[in-house]
LUMMARTOR-510073 format. One record per atom (N, C-alpha, C): x, y, z; atom name; residue in three letters. Coordinates in steps of 0.02 Angstrom, whole numbers, always signed. Last residue first. Example, Ala and Ser with C-alpha at 12.3 -4.5 7.8 and 13.67 -1.06 7.14 Angstrom:
# residues 2
     xx     yy     zz zanu nupa
   +642   -112   +354    N  ser
   +684    -53   +357   CA  ser
   +645     +2   +394    C  ser
   +660   -284   +390    N  ala
   +615   -225   +390   CA  ala
   +660   -165   +390    C  ala
END
This chain:
# residues 141
     xx     yy     zz zanu nupa
  +4625  -2996 +14007    N  ala
  +4602  -2978 +14074   CA  ala
  +4538  -2939 +14073    C  ala
  +4690  -3029 +13893    N  gly
  +4627  -3063 +13906   CA  gly
  +4599  -3048 +13975    C  gly
  +4798  -2964 +13849    N  glu
  +4810  -3019 +13895   CA  glu
  +4746  -3058 +13911    C  glu
  +4734  -2867 +13777    N  tyr
  +4776  -2914 +13741   CA  tyr
  +4789  -2976 +13784    C  tyr
  +4679  -2793 +13880    N  glu
  +4634  -2829 +13834   CA  glu
  +4673  -2882 +13796    C  glu
  +4796  -2738 +13934    N  lys
  +4756  -2785 +13974   CA  lys
  +4709  -2825 +13930    C  lys
  +4833  -2655 +13827    N  his
  +4879  -2706 +13851   CA  his
  +4841  -2760 +13890    C  his
  +4727  -2565 +13823    N  val
  +4738  -2609 +13765   CA  val
  +4783  -2668 +13786    C  val
  +4745  -2503 +13948    N  lys
  +4682  -2536 +13931   CA  lys
  +4692  -2586 +13875    C  lys
  +4873  -2448 +13935    N  lys
  +4860  -2499 +13987   CA  lys
  +4796  -2538 +13970    C  lys
  +4855  -2353 +13834    N  leu
  +4896  -2413 +13820   CA  leu
  +4885  -2468 +13872    C  leu
  +4776  -2259 +13903    N  asp
  +4751  -2291 +13842   CA  asp
  +4788  -2356 +13828    C  asp
  +4868  -2224 +14004    N  gln
  +4804  -2256 +14022   CA  gln
  +4773  -2292 +13961    C  gln
  +4969  -2166 +13925    N  ile
  +4984  -2225 +13965   CA  ile
  +4920  -2262 +13984    C  ile
  +4901  -2055 +13871    N  val
  +4931  -2104 +13827   CA  val
  +4942  -2170 +13865    C  val
  +4867  -1987 +13990    N  arg
  +4815  -2011 +13946   CA  arg
  +4841  -2066 +13900    C  arg
  +4995  -1956 +14039    N  asn
  +4950  -1998 +14079   CA  asn
  +4895  -2028 +14036    C  asn
  +5040  -1870 +13938    N  trp
  +5073  -1935 +13947   CA  trp
  +5029  -1982 +13988    C  trp
  +4953  -1764 +13962    N  glu
  +4951  -1797 +13898   CA  glu
  +4983  -1866 +13903    C  glu
  +4991  -1727 +14091    N  lys
  +4922  -1749 +14078   CA  lys
  +4917  -1787 +14013    C  lys
  +5126  -1685 +14078    N  pro
  +5111  -1749 +14111   CA  pro
  +5039  -1773 +14099    C  pro
  +5214  -1605 +13981    N  ser
  +5142  -1616 +13978   CA  ser
  +5123  -1682 +14011    C  ser
  +5346  -1598 +13967    N  cys
  +5317  -1548 +14012   CA  cys
  +5241  -1554 +14014    C  cys
  +5378  -1685 +13870    N  thr
  +5385  -1709 +13939   CA  thr
  +5357  -1659 +13989    C  thr
  +5260  -1685 +13736    N  cys
  +5314  -1651 +13773   CA  cys
  +5317  -1679 +13844    C  cys
  +5222  -1829 +13638    N  pro
  +5203  -1776 +13684   CA  pro
  +5264  -1747 +13720    C  pro
  +5259  -1858 +13475    N  val
  +5284  -1875 +13542   CA  val
  +5264  -1817 +13588    C  val
  +5150  -1920 +13348    N  tyr
  +5184  -1865 +13381   CA  tyr
  +5207  -1889 +13450    C  tyr
  +5061  -1977 +13209    N  tyr
  +5115  -1990 +13257   CA  tyr
  +5144  -1924 +13283    C  tyr
  +4886  -1964 +13196    N  lys
  +4951  -1942 +13173   CA  lys
  +5003  -1951 +13228    C  lys
  +4797  -2116 +13238    N  his
  +4805  -2043 +13234   CA  his
  +4875  -2027 +13211    C  his
  +4752  -2249 +13279    N  gln
  +4746  -2221 +13212   CA  gln
  +4745  -2145 +13211    C  gln
  +4777  -2320 +13389    N  phe
  +4721  -2273 +13394   CA  phe
  +4711  -2233 +13330    C  phe
  +4886  -2395 +13346    N  ile
  +4826  -2430 +13367   CA  ile
  +4765  -2385 +13374    C  ile
  +4979  -2293 +13303    N  arg
  +4956  -2346 +13259   CA  arg
  +4890  -2376 +13282    C  arg
  +4996  -2209 +13415    N  ala
  +4974  -2181 +13351   CA  ala
  +4946  -2235 +13305    C  ala
  +5044  -2301 +13512    N  his
  +4981  -2265 +13522   CA  his
  +4954  -2239 +13456    C  his
  +5167  -2338 +13453    N  ile
  +5115  -2388 +13466   CA  ile
  +5047  -2354 +13472    C  ile
  +5231  -2213 +13452    N  lys
  +5219  -2249 +13390   CA  lys
  +5164  -2301 +13398    C  lys
  +5237  -2184 +13590    N  ser
  +5201  -2139 +13545   CA  ser
  +5185  -2173 +13479    C  ser
  +5320  -2288 +13635    N  leu
  +5251  -2282 +13660   CA  leu
  +5209  -2239 +13613    C  leu
  +5441  -2260 +13564    N  pro
  +5404  -2323 +13554   CA  pro
  +5331  -2318 +13577    C  pro
  +5471  -2125 +13614    N  glu
  +5457  -2138 +13543   CA  glu
  +5420  -2204 +13533    C  glu
  +5483  -2145 +13757    N  gln
  +5438  -2096 +13728   CA  gln
  +5420  -2111 +13655    C  gln
  +5578  -2228 +13812    N  trp
  +5511  -2256 +13801   CA  trp
  +5466  -2209 +13761    C  trp
  +5694  -2155 +13831    N  lys
  +5698  -2215 +13789   CA  lys
  +5630  -2245 +13772    C  lys
  +5654  -2055 +13923    N  glu
  +5663  -2039 +13853   CA  glu
  +5664  -2100 +13808    C  glu
  +5525  -2108 +14038    N  lys
  +5595  -2097 +14019   CA  lys
  +5602  -2090 +13944    C  lys
  +5397  -2033 +14108    N  val
  +5411  -2077 +14051   CA  val
  +5481  -2061 +14027    C  val
  +5379  -2030 +14284    N  glu
  +5405  -1999 +14224   CA  glu
  +5416  -2051 +14169    C  glu
  +5290  -2110 +14372    N  arg
  +5306  -2039 +14379   CA  arg
  +5324  -2008 +14312    C  arg
  +5278  -2247 +14375    N  asn
  +5217  -2206 +14380   CA  asn
  +5231  -2132 +14391    C  asn
  +5390  -2318 +14339    N  asp
  +5384  -2298 +14409   CA  asp
  +5323  -2254 +14423    C  asp
  +5405  -2460 +14235    N  phe
  +5379  -2392 +14244   CA  phe
  +5366  -2377 +14317    C  phe
  +5441  -2591 +14213    N  thr
  +5493  -2545 +14239   CA  thr
  +5467  -2475 +14255    C  thr
  +5326  -2654 +14167    N  arg
  +5365  -2688 +14219   CA  arg
  +5415  -2639 +14252    C  arg
  +5287  -2572 +14064    N  phe
  +5247  -2573 +14125   CA  phe
  +5282  -2608 +14183    C  phe
  +5392  -2603 +13969    N  phe
  +5381  -2535 +13995   CA  phe
  +5343  -2537 +14061    C  phe
  +5372  -2740 +13944    N  glu
  +5434  -2717 +13975   CA  glu
  +5426  -2647 +14005    C  glu
  +5244  -2732 +13886    N  gln
  +5257  -2777 +13943   CA  gln
  +5319  -2753 +13981    C  gln
  +5266  -2652 +13776    N  leu
  +5224  -2627 +13832   CA  leu
  +5235  -2668 +13895    C  leu
  +5346  -2740 +13701    N  thr
  +5371  -2674 +13720   CA  thr
  +5332  -2647 +13780    C  thr
  +5255  -2846 +13682    N  asp
  +5318  -2857 +13718   CA  asp
  +5348  -2792 +13743    C  asp
  +5157  -2779 +13605    N  tyr
  +5140  -2807 +13670   CA  tyr
  +5203  -2817 +13712    C  tyr
  +5233  -2755 +13493    N  glu
  +5208  -2698 +13531   CA  glu
  +5189  -2722 +13602    C  glu
  +5256  -2885 +13448    N  glu
  +5313  -2843 +13466   CA  glu
  +5291  -2784 +13509    C  glu
  +5121  -2925 +13420    N  lys
  +5161  -2960 +13470   CA  lys
  +5219  -2917 +13494    C  lys
  +5009  -2784 +13407    N  glu
  +5050  -2837 +13376   CA  glu
  +5094  -2865 +13430    C  glu
  +4845  -2744 +13464    N  leu
  +4918  -2743 +13472   CA  leu
  +4950  -2798 +13431    C  leu
  +4713  -2693 +13353    N  cys
  +4743  -2740 +13401   CA  cys
  +4818  -2729 +13405    C  cys
  +4640  -2528 +13341    N  leu
  +4672  -2587 +13313   CA  leu
  +4702  -2630 +13368    C  leu
  +4485  -2455 +13368    N  val
  +4552  -2466 +13396   CA  val
  +4579  -2531 +13366    C  val
  +4392  -2356 +13256    N  lys
  +4403  -2421 +13286   CA  lys
  +4476  -2428 +13310    C  lys
  +4409  -2181 +13294    N  ser
  +4388  -2237 +13253   CA  ser
  +4403  -2302 +13289    C  ser
  +4357  -2031 +13362    N  lys
  +4394  -2093 +13370   CA  lys
  +4364  -2147 +13326    C  lys
  +4355  -1892 +13254    N  tyr
  +4320  -1936 +13300   CA  tyr
  +4358  -2001 +13304    C  tyr
  +4469  -1753 +13254    N  pro
  +4442  -1814 +13225   CA  pro
  +4404  -1854 +13277    C  pro
  +4505  -1607 +13252    N  phe
  +4459  -1640 +13298   CA  phe
  +4428  -1703 +13267    C  phe
  +4595  -1571 +13150    N  leu
  +4608  -1550 +13219   CA  leu
  +4566  -1589 +13270    C  leu
  +4536  -1628 +13035    N  glu
  +4605  -1644 +13053   CA  glu
  +4619  -1628 +13127    C  glu
  +4410  -1570 +13035    N  asn
  +4416  -1643 +13038   CA  asn
  +4486  -1664 +13059    C  asn
  +4448  -1436 +13023    N  leu
  +4415  -1458 +13084   CA  leu
  +4417  -1534 +13091    C  leu
  +4503  -1441 +12892    N  lys
  +4545  -1422 +12949   CA  lys
  +4514  -1445 +13015    C  lys
  +4391  -1477 +12815    N  ala
  +4450  -1520 +12816   CA  ala
  +4494  -1505 +12876    C  ala
  +4307  -1366 +12841    N  lys
  +4285  -1434 +12858   CA  lys
  +4346  -1480 +12864    C  lys
  +4385  -1264 +12786    N  arg
  +4369  -1262 +12857   CA  arg
  +4348  -1332 +12881    C  arg
  +4382  -1301 +12651    N  ala
  +4447  -1297 +12686   CA  ala
  +4436  -1299 +12762    C  ala
  +4244  -1292 +12625    N  asp
  +4280  -1356 +12616   CA  asp
  +4346  -1357 +12654    C  asp
  +4214  -1156 +12653    N  cys
  +4184  -1210 +12691   CA  cys
  +4223  -1275 +12686    C  cys
  +4249  -1041 +12589    N  gly
  +4301  -1075 +12627   CA  gly
  +4276  -1134 +12667    C  gly
  +4170   -968 +12504    N  cys
  +4154   -965 +12575   CA  cys
  +4208   -998 +12618    C  cys
  +4227   -867 +12373    N  asp
  +4228   -934 +12403   CA  asp
  +4216   -928 +12478    C  asp
  +4128   -757 +12284    N  ile
  +4175   -763 +12339   CA  ile
  +4170   -833 +12369    C  ile
  +4030   -732 +12194    N  gly
  +4092   -761 +12168   CA  gly
  +4146   -768 +12221    C  gly
  +3906   -688 +12230    N  thr
  +3962   -640 +12235   CA  thr
  +4026   -666 +12204    C  thr
  +3820   -795 +12207    N  ala
  +3801   -728 +12185   CA  ala
  +3860   -680 +12184    C  ala
  +3885   -904 +12268    N  asp
  +3871   -905 +12195   CA  asp
  +3857   -835 +12169    C  asp
  +3884   -858 +12401    N  ser
  +3947   -872 +12368   CA  ser
  +3939   -872 +12292    C  ser
  +3746   -852 +12426    N  phe
  +3787   -791 +12430   CA  phe
  +3853   -800 +12392    C  phe
  +3716   -990 +12412    N  trp
  +3683   -940 +12370   CA  trp
  +3724   -876 +12368    C  trp
  +3795  -1044 +12514    N  asp
  +3807  -1063 +12445   CA  asp
  +3776  -1012 +12397    C  asp
  +3732   -985 +12625    N  val
  +3802   -970 +12612   CA  val
  +3819   -987 +12539    C  val
  +3605  -1044 +12614    N  ala
  +3612   -972 +12611   CA  ala
  +3684   -951 +12594    C  ala
  +3638  -1179 +12628    N  ala
  +3605  -1156 +12566   CA  ala
  +3612  -1081 +12558    C  ala
  +3692  -1179 +12758    N  lys
  +3734  -1197 +12701   CA  lys
  +3704  -1172 +12636    C  lys
  +3580  -1151 +12838    N  ile
  +3635  -1103 +12834   CA  ile
  +3678  -1117 +12773    C  ile
  +3487  -1247 +12855    N  gly
  +3478  -1203 +12798   CA  gly
  +3534  -1152 +12791    C  gly
  +3502  -1343 +12951    N  thr
  +3471  -1280 +12972   CA  thr
  +3461  -1231 +12915    C  thr
  +3564  -1447 +12883    N  ala
  +3499  -1459 +12914   CA  ala
  +3463  -1394 +12933    C  ala
  +3687  -1388 +12847    N  lys
  +3639  -1411 +12795   CA  lys
  +3569  -1417 +12824    C  lys
  +3743  -1365 +12971    N  thr
  +3729  -1307 +12929   CA  thr
  +3682  -1326 +12871    C  thr
  +3755  -1498 +13016    N  val
  +3712  -1451 +13053   CA  val
  +3694  -1392 +13008    C  val
  +3846  -1550 +12924    N  lys
  +3780  -1580 +12930   CA  lys
  +3731  -1532 +12964    C  lys
  +3960  -1469 +12951    N  glu
  +3928  -1468 +12885   CA  glu
  +3857  -1495 +12888    C  glu
  +3988  -1510 +13081    N  val
  +3969  -1440 +13069   CA  val
  +3934  -1435 +13001    C  val
  +4026  -1643 +13053    N  thr
  +3967  -1630 +13095   CA  thr
  +3942  -1558 +13084    C  thr
  +4141  -1626 +12978    N  asp
  +4083  -1660 +12948   CA  asp
  +4020  -1645 +12987    C  asp
  +4222  -1564 +13076    N  gly
  +4205  -1529 +13014   CA  gly
  +4145  -1559 +12980    C  gly
  +4243  -1660 +13176    N  leu
  +4200  -1603 +13190   CA  leu
  +4179  -1566 +13126    C  leu
  +4247  -1817 +13082    N  gly
  +4270  -1770 +13133   CA  gly
  +4222  -1712 +13139    C  gly
  +4181  -1905 +13005    N  lys
  +4250  -1922 +13021   CA  lys
  +4276  -1877 +13077    C  lys
  +4013  -1959 +13015    N  ser
  +4060  -1903 +13020   CA  ser
  +4129  -1928 +13040    C  ser
  +3943  -2069 +12898    N  lys
  +3966  -2058 +12966   CA  lys
  +4019  -2003 +12967    C  lys
  +3818  -2020 +12785    N  lys
  +3887  -2041 +12795   CA  lys
  +3907  -2023 +12866    C  lys
  +3656  -2082 +12777    N  thr
  +3700  -2027 +12795   CA  thr
  +3768  -2054 +12811    C  thr
  +3544  -2134 +12651    N  thr
  +3595  -2150 +12701   CA  thr
  +3636  -2088 +12715    C  thr
  +3384  -2177 +12598    N  lys
  +3430  -2122 +12610   CA  lys
  +3479  -2142 +12665    C  lys
  +3290  -2274 +12595    N  thr
  +3352  -2287 +12559   CA  thr
  +3404  -2231 +12569    C  thr
  +3183  -2224 +12666    N  ser
  +3218  -2281 +12694   CA  ser
  +3284  -2295 +12658    C  ser
  +3134  -2122 +12583    N  lys
  +3161  -2106 +12649   CA  lys
  +3204  -2163 +12676    C  lys
  +3086  -2194 +12474    N  lys
  +3139  -2145 +12465   CA  lys
  +3173  -2130 +12532    C  lys
  +2983  -2269 +12532    N  ala
  +3041  -2303 +12502   CA  ala
  +3100  -2255 +12494    C  ala
  +2895  -2168 +12566    N  thr
  +2925  -2209 +12619   CA  thr
  +2987  -2244 +12593    C  thr
  +2857  -2123 +12441    N  ser
  +2893  -2077 +12486   CA  ser
  +2927  -2115 +12542    C  ser
  +2793  -2239 +12391    N  lys
  +2852  -2212 +12357   CA  lys
  +2891  -2166 +12404    C  lys
  +2684  -2252 +12480    N  ser
  +2734  -2306 +12476   CA  ser
  +2798  -2281 +12443    C  ser
  +2610  -2137 +12454    N  gln
  +2641  -2147 +12520   CA  gln
  +2696  -2199 +12517    C  gln
  +2570  -2166 +12321    N  lys
  +2610  -2106 +12335   CA  lys
  +2646  -2113 +12402    C  lys
  +2488  -2276 +12336    N  glu
  +2550  -2283 +12298   CA  glu
  +2598  -2226 +12313    C  glu
  +2425  -2289 +12507    N  ser
  +2422  -2270 +12436   CA  ser
  +2489  -2278 +12403    C  ser
  +2379  -2420 +12610    N  met
  +2428  -2369 +12597   CA  met
  +2426  -2353 +12523    C  met
END
């Protein structure tokens, strides 16, 4: 192997790509890889008009984040879920459970806290299914 080949191989192997936090990061990577970003940057520099790429990237990351590592339940959260699942009738999430379940879900799945609307049973079903999985893992099942 020549010295030139060895240097180019070393450069390639040390290059690292940052993991995408959300859709905005992925869109940025695609536009860089396809050359679109370079063209937009050139046009922006030539005209003095901001392309809005950074704001769009941040907004897309906020709206469509990629799931990160799931945190472990704390003992109090486990106890809350234990009581909830013992009394849950598989139909409606009663008002007294909505805030605690939403807080637990937001913390362990690391997303912004919100309480789904009671008119959104699909959203509540997803939250409950996520919490069931974590609850069972905590029990070692």
